[in-house]
C-alpha positions in Angstrom: -2.4 26.7 28.7 -4.6 23.7 29.2 -8.2 24.0 29.7 -7.8 21.9 33.3 -5.4 24.7 34.4 -7.6 27.5 33.2 -10.7 26.0 34.9 -8.7 25.8 37.9 -7.2 29.8 37.6 -11.2 30.5 36.7 -12.3 29.0 40.2 -9.6 30.6 42.2 -10.6 33.8 41.4 -14.3 33.4 41.5 -13.3 32.4 45.3 -11.6 34.9 45.7 -13.9 37.5 44.2 -16.7 35.9 46.6 -14.6 36.7 49.5 -13.6 39.9 48.3 -17.1 40.6 47.5 -18.3 40.3 51.3 -15.5 41.9 52.6 -16.2 45.2 50.2 -19.8 45.0 51.3 -18.8 45.2 55.0 -16.2 47.8 54.2 -18.8 50.0 52.4 -21.6 49.4 54.8 -19.6 50.2 58.0 -17.3 52.9 56.1 -20.1 55.1 54.0 -23.1 53.8 55.9 -24.8 52.7 52.6 -28.1 50.9 53.0 -28.8 47.2 52.7 -30.5 47.9 49.3 -27.3 49.6 47.9 -24.8 47.2 49.0 -27.0 44.3 47.8 -27.1 46.4 44.4 -23.2 46.5 44.1 -23.0 42.6 45.3 -25.1 41.6 42.2 -23.3 43.9 40.0 -19.9 42.4 40.8 -21.3 39.0 40.7 -22.4 39.8 37.2 -19.4 40.7 36.2 -18.2 37.4 37.5 -20.3 35.4 35.4 -19.7 37.1 32.1 -16.1 36.8 33.3 -16.5 33.1 33.3 -18.5 32.9 30.3 -16.0 34.3 28.6 -12.7 32.5 29.6 -14.7 29.3 29.3 -15.8 29.9 26.0 -12.1 31.0 25.1 -10.6 27.9 26.2 -13.2 25.7 24.6 -12.7 27.3 21.4 -8.6 26.9 22.0 -9.1 23.5 23.0 -11.7 22.7 20.3 -8.7 24.1 17.4 -6.2 22.3 19.0 -8.3 19.1 18.8 -9.0 19.8 15.3 -5.8 20.4 14.0 -4.8 17.2 16.0 -7.4 15.2 13.7 -6.2 16.9 10.7 -2.5 16.1 11.0 -3.8 12.6 12.0 -5.6 11.7 9.0 -2.8 13.7 6.7 -0.2 11.3 8.4 -2.7 7.8 7.6 -3.7 9.2 4.1 0.6 9.5 3.6 1.1 6.4 4.9 -1.6 4.7 3.2 -1.4 6.1 -0.4 0.2 4.0 -2.9 3.4 5.2 -4.7 2.4 4.4 -8.2 5.0 5.0 -11.1 4.5 4.7 -14.8 7.0 3.5 -16.7 8.3 2.7 -20.1 9.8 -0.5 -21.6 13.6 0.4 -20.8 12.2 1.9 -17.6 10.3 -1.4 -16.4 13.5 -4.0 -17.3 15.4 -2.0 -14.9 13.3 -1.6 -12.3 12.3 -5.3 -12.5 15.9 -6.1 -12.8 16.5 -4.1 -9.5 13.8 -5.2 -7.8 14.5 -8.7 -8.3 18.1 -8.1 -7.4 16.8 -6.7 -3.9 14.5 -9.5 -3.1 14.9 -11.2 0.2 11.4 -13.9 -0.2 10.0 -14.2 -3.2 10.1 -13.4 -6.9 6.7 -14.4 -8.5 6.4 -13.6 -12.6 3.9 -13.9 -15.3 5.1 -14.3 -19.0 2.1 -14.4 -21.1 3.8 -13.4 -24.4 3.6 -16.2 -27.2 7.2 -16.5 -27.8 9.9 -17.0 -25.2 11.8 -13.5 -24.3 14.9 -15.2 -26.1 13.0 -14.1 -29.3 13.1 -10.6 -28.5 14.7 -7.7 -30.2 14.9 -5.8 -27.2 18.0 -6.0 -25.1 16.8 -4.7 -21.9 14.3 -7.5 -22.3 16.9 -10.3 -22.7 19.3 -9.0 -20.2 16.8 -8.9 -17.6 15.7 -12.8 -18.2 19.3 -13.8 -18.3 20.0 -12.3 -15.0 16.8 -13.6 -13.5 18.0 -16.9 -14.2 21.4 -16.6 -12.4 19.7 -15.1 -9.5 17.8 -18.2 -9.0 21.0 -19.5 -8.5 22.5 -17.0 -6.5 19.8 -16.5 -4.2 18.6 -19.8 -2.4 16.8 -18.4 0.1 14.3 -16.5 -2.1 11.5 -18.4 -3.5 11.0 -18.2 -7.6 7.6 -18.8 -9.2 7.2 -18.0 -12.8 4.0 -18.6 -15.0 4.1 -18.9 -18.8 1.4 -19.0 -21.2 1.0 -22.2 -23.1 2.4 -22.0 -26.8 4.4 -24.2 -28.9 7.1 -21.6 -28.5 7.1 -21.3 -24.8 6.6 -25.0 -23.8 10.1 -25.4 -25.9 11.2 -22.4 -23.9 10.1 -24.4 -20.8 12.1 -27.1 -21.5 14.9 -25.2 -21.5 14.5 -24.2 -18.2 13.7 -27.6 -16.9 17.7 -28.3 -18.3 18.9 -25.2 -17.0 17.2 -24.5 -13.2 16.1 -28.1 -12.7 17.7 -29.3 -9.2 17.1 -25.8 -8.1 15.1 -26.2 -4.9 13.9 -22.1 -4.8 12.5 -22.1 -8.6 9.0 -23.3 -9.6 7.7 -23.5 -13.3 3.8 -23.7 -14.3 2.4 -23.0 -17.5 -0.9 -21.6 -18.2 -3.1 -23.2 -21.0 -5.6 -20.5 -22.0 -7.1 -21.3 -24.9 -8.4 -19.2 -27.9 -11.2 -16.6 -26.9 -9.9 -16.7 -23.5 -10.0 -12.7 -22.2 -6.7 -10.8 -21.9 -4.4 -11.8 -18.9 -2.9 -9.3 -16.2 0.5 -9.7 -16.5 2.0 -9.4 -12.6 5.3 -9.4 -10.8 5.6 -9.8 -7.4 8.6 -8.8 -5.4 8.8 -9.8 -1.5 5.6 -7.9 -0.1 6.3 -4.9 -1.3 6.4 -4.4 -5.1 3.9 -5.3 -7.6 4.3 -4.6 -11.3 1.3 -4.7 -13.8 2.6 -5.4 -17.2 1.2 -3.9 -20.5 -1.8 -2.3 -18.2 -2.3 0.0 -21.5 -2.3 -0.5 -25.0 0.6 2.1 -26.0 4.1 2.0 -28.0 6.9 0.8 -25.9 8.6 3.9 -25.6 5.7 5.2 -23.7 4.7 4.5 -20.6 2.4 1.6 -20.1 3.5 -0.5 -17.3 3.0 0.3 -13.7 5.1 -0.1 -10.7 3.0 0.1 -7.2 5.6 0.5 -3.9 2.8 -0.2 -1.5 2.6 -3.4 0.5 -0.9 -3.3 1.1 -1.8 -2.8 -2.6 1.2 -5.9 -3.5 -0.7 -8.2 -0.8 -3.8 -7.5 -2.6 -2.6 -9.6 -6.2 -1.4 -12.6 -4.0 -4.9 -14.0 -4.6 -4.7 -13.3 -8.2 -1.5 -15.1 -8.5 -2.4 -17.7 -6.8 -5.7 -18.1 -9.0 -3.7 -18.6 -11.9 -1.1 -20.5 -10.4 -3.8 -23.2 -9.5 -5.1 -22.9 -12.9 -2.0 -23.9 -14.5 0.3 -26.9 -14.9 2.9 -27.1 -13.0 6.1 -28.5 -14.6 9.0 -27.9 -12.1 8.1 -27.9 -7.9 11.2 -26.8 -5.7 13.3 -27.8 -8.8 11.6 -31.3 -9.4 10.7 -31.5 -13.1 7.7 -32.9 -14.1 8.1 -34.7 -17.1 4.7 -36.2 -17.4 3.3 -32.5 -17.0 5.2 -31.3 -20.0 4.2 -34.5 -21.9 0.3 -33.8 -21.2 1.0 -30.1 -22.2 2.4 -31.1 -25.6 -0.9 -33.0 -26.2 -2.8 -30.0 -25.4 -0.9 -28.2 -28.2 -1.6 -31.2 -30.6 -5.6 -31.2 -29.8 -5.5 -27.5 -30.4 -3.9 -27.8 -33.7 -6.4 -30.7 -35.0 -9.1 -28.5 -33.7 -7.9 -25.9 -35.9 -7.0 -27.9 -38.9 -3.5 -27.1 -39.1 
């Protein structure tokens, strides 16, 4: 029963009791010849009983409604917490490349990657890693509606890799490549991988052996969007060598000059 229905019932009972009290008073006075003083006392007793009854019912319905409100509030909070709570998964190396491959295959709008290794993935001895980078290059051609953007770290080996990507993926209008020229003394960069607006991977978030969990997958749109600004800031600070499939040979030459100056500065 709702509070409104309960209060309506109390009102009906009250009116009925008041009318009944008047009729009872008249009946007692006429039938038993009770004095006005005694009848008045009986009326007062009946009215006091009614007041106590009303107070008890109001308290009961108020407590019941309060309990319902609190329960509803707690349920809403739990639902909100469940909808906002990020789905976080810790990954080791083999799990990482399996999840990256699945995310790239499922991507509908974008695949944004950072690669901050000192040497290209082709020099890795990890089969999972090699398969992933082979797969993602094929997906660029197979998914023309998905935008691919990749940032790689400037090293001599990686610049050679960038030239290979120009030869392989130049002309693919959905592919973009930039080179981040971090110098010596630059703090370590957080490598992020963004897939659509739903998933973000944080690579090498912990310094641990590759067989132990050190990478993080967050499957939560609101968290993934928080890393958009970080990726964009890295992109703006990088030199774009492929834009919408069009290679920038002048940018590549400029990066070679940067590496040459670093060698001279280090005395090599």
